[in-house]
LODO-993220 format. One line per 8 residues: number of its first residue (from 1); their letters; for each residue x negated, y, z negated of N, C-alpha, C, CB. Coordinates in steps of 0.05 Angstrom, whole numbers. Glycine has a CB too. Example, Ala and Ser with C-alpha at 12.3 -4.5 7.8 and 13.67 -1.06 7.14 Angstrom:
BEGIN
1	AS	-264/-114/-156/-246/-90/-156/-264/-66/-156/-226/-89/-181 | -257/-45/-142/-273/-21/-143/-258/1/-157/-282/-12/-114
***
This chain:
BEGIN
1	MTTSPDFN	-210/782/220/-203/767/243/-185/746/249/-220/758/249 | -171/743/269/-144/721/270/-158/696/284/-112/733/292 | -139/670/271/-151/652/294/-126/636/294/-182/633/288 | -122/639/333/-82/631/330/-89/605/352/-47/666/347 | -91/567/346/-92/559/353/-71/548/371/-102/555/342 | -82/522/394/-61/529/425/-42/507/408/-77/518/468 | -17/515/396/5/484/384/-4/469/396/38/479/388 | 10/466/425/1/448/443/-14/425/444/-8/458/455
9	DPSLPTIV	-49/441/437/-63/419/453/-60/393/440/-93/424/457 | -54/377/455/-62/348/429/-93/332/420/-45/320/441 | -106/352/417/-130/349/417/-132/367/388/-145/359/445 | -111/381/379/-131/392/360/-111/382/324/-135/435/369 | -111/355/325/-98/352/296/-98/364/270/-103/335/290 | -116/389/279/-130/401/244/-136/424/263/-164/382/222 | -137/458/242/-153/476/248/-165/470/221/-142/504/258 | -190/482/228/-204/486/201/-203/528/198/-245/467/206
17	VGHPAIIN	-199/521/176/-194/555/179/-218/574/159/-156/563/164 | -228/589/178/-253/592/166/-243/640/155/-289/580/200 | -223/641/176/-209/668/165/-197/677/146/-196/675/176 | -187/709/148/-165/717/122/-149/710/139/-160/748/106 | -145/716/160/-127/707/154/-112/686/200/-111/739/133 | -80/674/194/-74/648/207/-56/659/218/-68/621/193 | -45/642/247/-20/651/264/0/622/253/-29/654/305 | 29/622/244/33/600/248/56/601/276/41/588/219
25	FRGEEVLV	66/571/271/92/580/308/107/588/305/108/564/328 | 113/612/284/132/632/271/122/657/289/130/635/235 | 109/653/289/82/682/310/66/690/287/99/722/327 | 73/687/266/80/700/239/49/694/226/112/684/219 | 33/726/213/7/719/205/6/702/171/-9/749/206 | -4/687/167/-10/673/140/-30/696/126/-26/639/146 | -29/707/113/-55/729/105/-61/708/76/-43/772/96 | -74/707/73/-88/681/46/-107/714/24/-130/642/71
33	ASGLLEEA	-99/708/-5/-108/728/-20/-138/731/-15/-100/723/-48 | -143/753/-24/-172/767/-25/-180/758/-43/-175/796/-26 | -204/744/-41/-218/718/-61/-211/700/-64/-222/719/-83 | -175/679/-49/-171/660/-76/-199/639/-65/-131/642/-79 | -200/641/-41/-208/618/-39/-243/614/-48/-199/611/-13 | -248/645/-38/-277/644/-64/-285/631/-89/-280/666/-76 | -256/642/-103/-251/645/-121/-248/602/-131/-226/671/-119 | -234/598/-113/-230/559/-124/-262/547/-116/-197/534/-97
41	IADLDRVE	-268/550/-96/-292/537/-82/-318/549/-108/-297/552/-41 | -309/560/-128/-332/569/-149/-322/557/-169/-336/601/-156 | -290/546/-173/-279/538/-192/-291/513/-197/-253/538/-188 | -282/498/-168/-298/465/-169/-320/463/-160/-287/444/-154 | -337/484/-157/-372/475/-160/-368/483/-209/-409/515/-129 | -362/493/-202/-357/492/-234/-354/456/-251/-323/512/-238 | -337/446/-242/-321/431/-243/-346/399/-235/-294/443/-221 | -354/410/-218/-384/396/-209/-406/402/-225/-395/405/-180
49	SEMEKDTF	-414/405/-237/-433/414/-250/-423/400/-285/-434/449/-244 | -399/404/-299/-386/397/-320/-381/370/-317/-364/412/-323 | -381/359/-295/-387/329/-279/-410/310/-297/-403/336/-244 | -430/325/-272/-456/322/-282/-470/314/-301/-463/335/-283 | -462/333/-336/-462/327/-351/-450/309/-374/-464/339/-350 | -428/296/-350/-414/273/-367/-427/248/-383/-396/260/-350 | -407/241/-393/-416/212/-405/-399/199/-386/-409/203/-440 | -378/207/-369/-375/190/-335/-355/168/-351/-414/171/-316
57	SVESGKRF	-338/175/-380/-307/169/-387/-292/169/-368/-295/186/-402 | -274/143/-377/-253/158/-362/-230/173/-360/-246/149/-353 | -232/174/-390/-211/201/-402/-225/228/-392/-210/202/-441 | -242/228/-385/-262/250/-382/-255/255/-352/-297/242/-389 | -253/228/-337/-250/232/-314/-227/236/-299/-261/218/-307 | -208/232/-318/-173/244/-316/-175/274/-321/-150/231/-343 | -192/280/-332/-189/309/-340/-193/323/-302/-220/319/-369 | -220/316/-309/-236/325/-297/-214/332/-270/-261/307/-295
65	LRQIYEIV	-204/304/-250/-190/307/-238/-172/335/-243/-183/285/-240 | -145/341/-259/-125/346/-259/-138/380/-264/-106/326/-278 | -150/378/-264/-174/407/-255/-179/404/-234/-203/412/-267 | -183/386/-210/-189/394/-190/-155/398/-175/-212/373/-179 | -143/388/-173/-112/387/-180/-97/417/-171/-108/382/-217 | -108/435/-207/-93/453/-213/-117/471/-184/-90/463/-253 | -137/474/-192/-144/498/-169/-135/488/-139/-180/505/-168 | -130/460/-131/-130/452/-103/-94/475/-107/-131/406/-93
73	DRVGEGVA	-77/474/-118/-52/469/-118/-47/510/-122/-42/441/-147 | -75/532/-145/-68/557/-130/-71/556/-112/-75/578/-133 | -98/551/-74/-92/547/-59/-67/550/-49/-99/533/-60 | -55/509/-49/-21/521/-44/-7/541/-48/-6/512/-54 | -7/540/-63/26/566/-70/14/584/-61/40/578/-105 | -22/597/-66/-22/620/-40/-12/617/-14/-47/626/-32 | -18/591/-1/-16/605/29/19/581/32/-55/596/60 | 36/581/17/56/563/23/79/577/36/65/549/-2
81	PGMSCHSG	86/604/24/95/626/49/102/615/76/72/647/55 | 76/619/88/65/616/112/70/593/124/43/619/112 | 72/568/118/68/533/121/100/528/129/55/513/87 | 96/508/148/122/504/152/137/487/129/124/492/179 | 121/467/110/128/451/87/144/465/72/106/442/72 | 174/452/68/189/463/46/208/446/22/206/482/61 | 208/449/9/225/427/-14/248/412/-1/241/446/-41 | 241/379/8/253/364/10/257/347/40/270/375/-2
89	CSACCRVM	244/357/60/226/362/73/217/337/76/211/380/64 | 190/322/69/195/292/64/180/296/79/218/273/66 | 173/297/105/157/282/125/137/269/123/151/293/139 | 116/294/104/83/271/105/88/248/87/50/287/89 | 116/234/72/117/233/47/123/201/63/138/254/25 | 116/194/92/119/169/104/102/176/125/147/158/112 | 72/174/111/48/173/125/38/155/102/32/203/134 | 16/148/114/-11/134/103/-25/146/85/-29/129/121
97	VATTAGEA	-18/149/56/-42/175/43/-64/155/28/-23/203/12 | -89/169/26/-108/156/22/-121/157/0/-120/159/36 | -118/141/-32/-128/150/-59/-144/140/-67/-115/150/-77 | -162/148/-84/-181/132/-94/-171/120/-127/-209/151/-92 | -188/117/-137/-178/103/-175/-169/117/-192/-201/93/-195 | -181/151/-194/-184/157/-214/-143/170/-208/-217/176/-220 | -143/178/-181/-120/185/-172/-91/162/-169/-128/196/-146 | -96/132/-180/-91/110/-178/-80/113/-205/-111/92/-169
105	SLIEDRME	-100/116/-227/-105/128/-248/-70/147/-273/-128/149/-232 | -86/163/-248/-55/183/-270/-33/171/-251/-53/232/-268 | -32/161/-235/-1/148/-227/6/118/-251/-3/133/-187 | -9/113/-256/-7/91/-261/10/94/-298/-38/77/-254 | -13/117/-302/4/127/-332/22/147/-318/-18/145/-359 | 34/161/-305/57/164/-297/74/145/-302/56/169/-276 | 78/113/-286/99/100/-285/107/77/-311/96/89/-259 | 81/89/-322/86/72/-357/102/95/-367/51/65/-383
113	KSGPEKQV	94/111/-362/120/137/-395/153/136/-378/105/195/-397 | 148/131/-346/172/130/-347/195/115/-345/175/139/-340 | 220/120/-354/236/90/-363/246/71/-337/267/97/-382 | 245/48/-357/245/25/-354/267/14/-315/257/16/-389 | 284/34/-328/295/28/-302/287/49/-267/327/29/-311 | 272/63/-272/244/88/-253/237/52/-251/212/123/-278 | 214/45/-273/199/23/-265/201/10/-244/199/9/-278 | 231/-10/-256/243/-32/-241/230/-4/-203/292/-40/-254
121	VWKTEIEK	255/0/-200/262/17/-171/230/14/-153/272/59/-179 | 215/31/-172/181/30/-156/163/12/-165/162/57/-159 | 164/-10/-177/154/-33/-178/168/-53/-145/163/-44/-212 | 205/-49/-139/214/-61/-127/198/-45/-104/241/-65/-131 | 203/-27/-93/196/-13/-69/154/-19/-66/209/26/-76 | 144/-14/-82/120/-25/-85/109/-49/-69/119/-30/-110 | 127/-69/-80/122/-98/-75/135/-96/-29/153/-125/-107 | 149/-84/-32/153/-77/13/132/-64/17/182/-51/29
129	RNALLENL	129/-41/4/97/-38/22/83/-55/14/78/-13/19 | 67/-63/6/59/-64/0/51/-102/23/67/-51/-25 | 73/-119/20/83/-131/52/81/-125/72/102/-134/57 | 81/-100/62/91/-101/99/53/-81/102/140/-70/114 | 39/-77/89/18/-70/83/-3/-88/98/18/-69/57 | 0/-112/91/-13/-140/94/-8/-141/128/4/-169/74 | 14/-141/122/21/-154/164/9/-135/171/58/-156/184 | 5/-109/169/-1/-95/193/-31/-102/187/8/-62/196
137	ARRQTPPS	-38/-102/163/-80/-111/156/-94/-132/180/-86/-138/115 | -64/-160/175/-65/-187/194/-76/-180/223/-33/-200/198 | -52/-165/234/-59/-168/254/-76/-154/286/-43/-176/252 | -102/-138/248/-120/-134/263/-144/-157/259/-128/-107/259 | -165/-158/286/-182/-184/276/-212/-165/282/-177/-221/300 | -222/-180/257/-215/-189/241/-192/-171/224/-235/-197/232 | -175/-182/189/-153/-181/181/-180/-147/176/-134/-209/156 | -155/-129/167/-174/-99/162/-170/-96/136/-166/-67/178
145	DLTTFKGL	-191/-89/119/-191/-73/86/-188/-53/88/-213/-71/67 | -165/-50/63/-144/-43/57/-150/-25/31/-128/-65/56 | -189/-29/25/-185/-18/-1/-218/-8/25/-181/-38/-41 | -220/0/55/-242/17/57/-219/48/73/-273/-3/80 | -234/61/75/-234/87/88/-232/69/129/-273/110/75 | -246/58/142/-246/33/162/-213/29/159/-270/1/150 | -214/12/144/-188/-13/135/-170/4/153/-175/-18/92 | -161/36/136/-142/52/135/-140/65/162/-147/68/113
153	LETCEMYE	-154/74/172/-161/85/196/-144/65/216/-195/85/201 | -158/40/217/-158/19/229/-123/9/230/-181/0/214 | -102/24/212/-81/15/207/-63/30/215/-79/8/186 | -70/59/206/-47/80/187/-36/88/204/-54/106/168 | -44/88/245/-9/92/254/3/71/256/-2/105/281 | 10/50/258/15/31/264/37/29/235/-10/15/271 | 25/39/206/39/39/182/59/69/188/16/39/153 | 50/86/203/68/114/200/92/94/220/53/153/217
161	LENQPCPF	82/82/243/108/76/257/136/72/244/103/52/270 | 121/51/224/137/50/215/165/51/197/130/47/218 | 157/88/186/169/111/184/181/92/152/193/123/214 | 168/84/131/175/78/115/171/104/97/165/56/111 | 188/119/69/183/128/50/166/117/19/203/134/50 | 150/132/16/120/133/-11/138/116/-28/106/172/-32 | 129/101/-40/151/79/-55/160/101/-79/134/44/-71 | 151/122/-84/155/136/-105/171/168/-97/124/138/-119
169	LGGDRLCQ	167/161/-71/201/185/-54/226/176/-58/205/188/-16 | 241/202/-82/271/199/-84/294/196/-59/277/223/-99 | 317/186/-77/322/198/-57/352/225/-51/321/174/-43 | 344/243/-64/345/263/-56/310/275/-39/358/276/-82 | 299/256/-29/274/271/-12/258/272/-30/276/300/0 | 252/282/-51/238/297/-70/218/279/-88/258/312/-87 | 195/279/-94/179/259/-103/179/264/-127/156/257/-93 | 184/231/-148/191/231/-165/165/234/-195/208/212/-158
177	IYEDRPLL	135/238/-176/113/239/-190/98/258/-186/101/220/-187 | 113/283/-175/110/306/-171/83/315/-178/129/319/-183 | 74/318/-207/54/337/-237/24/323/-217/59/317/-290 | 42/289/-217/6/273/-210/1/255/-184/-3/248/-238 | 19/278/-162/12/263/-130/-13/268/-126/29/275/-102 | -15/246/-106/-60/264/-96/-58/274/-81/-91/249/-86 | -90/278/-96/-93/309/-79/-92/305/-42/-131/325/-89 | -91/286/-27/-87/287/1/-51/297/4/-96/254/14
185	CRICWVLT	-30/288/-19/-3/306/-18/2/332/-20/11/301/-32 | -24/339/-39/-20/372/-49/-37/386/-14/-46/383/-92 | -49/377/-5/-62/393/14/-61/386/43/-87/393/6 | -30/375/42/-27/374/72/-6/390/75/-24/347/86 | -17/416/87/-1/442/96/3/447/133/-20/469/82 | 22/445/134/36/451/153/34/467/178/48/457/144 | 12/478/189/17/505/203/43/495/233/-21/521/216 | 48/485/242/58/485/272/94/467/270/29/464/296
193	DPADCLPD	104/470/280/130/466/284/130/435/264/139/465/319 | 163/447/246/166/421/233/168/387/250/191/426/217 | 181/390/273/193/375/281/171/359/291/212/382/294 | 132/374/298/119/356/302/113/337/280/100/365/311 | 120/339/259/119/317/236/137/295/247/133/328/205 | 157/293/263/172/274/256/148/244/279/214/284/266 | 167/233/265/149/203/295/151/198/318/154/175/295 | 128/188/324/121/200/359/122/224/367/137/191/380
201	AGPPVKFR	124/249/348/124/280/359/92/284/340/161/306/347 | 88/303/352/54/325/347/23/306/368/40/322/293 | 4/305/346/4/314/315/16/343/314/-30/314/301 | 21/342/285/26/376/268/-5/390/268/39/373/225 | -11/418/268/-31/427/257/-29/428/237/-39/444/264 | -50/420/217/-48/419/182/-78/447/174/-60/372/166 | -55/461/156/-90/486/143/-97/468/122/-84/528/124 | -128/476/141/-158/459/128/-170/485/120/-183/437/153
209	TRVFEKAH	-190/489/90/-203/502/84/-225/479/70/-189/523/72 | -255/493/77/-269/484/51/-265/467/31/-271/501/40 | -248/488/7/-246/473/-12/-229/457/-10/-245/482/-30 | -208/455/3/-191/424/5/-219/402/12/-161/424/37 | -240/398/26/-254/385/42/-277/383/19/-259/399/71 | -276/392/-2/-293/392/-31/-268/390/-51/-315/425/-38 | -259/384/-56/-247/374/-73/-240/336/-62/-222/396/-78 | -240/344/-45/-240/313/-24/-254/295/-31/-249/315/5
217	ALCGLLSR	-280/308/-31/-313/300/-34/-306/299/-63/-343/326/-22 | -305/315/-91/-304/308/-110/-279/288/-130/-309/328/-115 | -266/271/-111/-245/258/-122/-255/227/-123/-218/265/-105 | -277/232/-99/-294/213/-86/-315/207/-113/-308/226/-55 | -326/221/-118/-357/220/-144/-335/206/-163/-376/262/-163 | -320/231/-167/-310/226/-184/-310/184/-195/-283/243/-175 | -286/188/-178/-277/166/-188/-302/128/-190/-248/165/-166 | -316/146/-164/-337/126/-165/-356/131/-186/-351/122/-140
225	RHFGDHRV	-359/143/-209/-370/160/-242/-362/154/-254/-371/184/-252 | -332/155/-260/-322/155/-279/-306/127/-278/-310/179/-282 | -296/126/-249/-273/106/-256/-289/77/-244/-238/115/-238 | -322/74/-245/-328/55/-228/-316/37/-205/-333/44/-242 | -313/61/-196/-298/43/-164/-297/64/-134/-255/34/-172 | -302/49/-124/-302/58/-94/-283/73/-66/-307/40/-88 | -272/39/-91/-254/40/-69/-230/57/-60/-246/20/-69 | -216/55/-38/-195/76/-16/-180/55/-4/-211/98/12
233	SPIPFWFQ	-150/66/-22/-131/47/-5/-105/58/-4/-128/17/-16 | -89/59/6/-54/53/-1/-46/76/-22/-47/17/-17 | -29/86/-37/-30/87/-56/-8/68/-53/-31/110/-68 | 9/53/-49/23/15/-57/-6/13/-65/36/-16/-24 | -23/-4/-42/-37/-21/-50/-45/-18/-85/-59/-20/-30 | -51/1/-95/-72/6/-123/-51/-17/-148/-73/54/-135 | -33/-19/-140/-13/-26/-151/10/-61/-146/-2/-1/-143 | -19/-71/-141/-15/-107/-137/-25/-119/-153/-27/-122/-115
241	GDNERVG	-17/-136/-163/-39/-166/-179/-53/-169/-180/-43/-188/-177 | -75/-177/-156/-97/-176/-143/-116/-150/-144/-90/-182/-117 | -105/-132/-141/-131/-107/-138/-139/-104/-171/-118/-69/-122 | -141/-104/-172/-147/-91/-215/-157/-78/-206/-164/-105/-245 | -159/-54/-229/-173/-18/-237/-184/-21/-255/-156/10/-245 | -196/1/-247/-224/0/-282/-201/31/-285/-283/9/-276 | -207/29/-313/-186/46/-326/-155/45/-323/-193/69/-318
***
């Protein structure tokens, strides 16, 4: 069975895919390989079972997180040919990305392994984004708490209208921490016209599946248990002096 959403319906920012095929904005049928989603769910279930038996250490948390990323990336690679996304587009690199402590930990490891020149550039851009985020948070009454989903929801639209790139987006419009990018960056696959991703346009219809939903839940669980941190914040917000992380 094929699901064909009304791409002009603004009430449909996302589509839940539960069928073997979908239609993209080019009118092409996007086939999902047989068993791909079922195998991914089974693998995520296995990771969850192993997490339950673990001692909840930070290092094992990082290992589990990389396993989750690998599973999600397999699905992404399977559907990528039918999506609007392509290298260098970077439209989704200008939105507010909700990130957990575990995800931030992997980014921090990547920063520490990178050369001093990159670190200086990244830290400068992070300071600029955090200044913007704090300014936007103060516009709310009371000010938004950018360590909660509620706070992110209150400010995300204002942030996206600022059209500011992620601190880790290079001048070539490619991610400089691609292998360590957060989960939400890995699952932002768009079915609709790329023009819908531009500021003041859209919203785009995104490919969604239970695999991504399950992975998102596991990332939150993992951060609470292995990193002792329940917070969810925009990427830059984890890397400021008064926002100490566990791990």
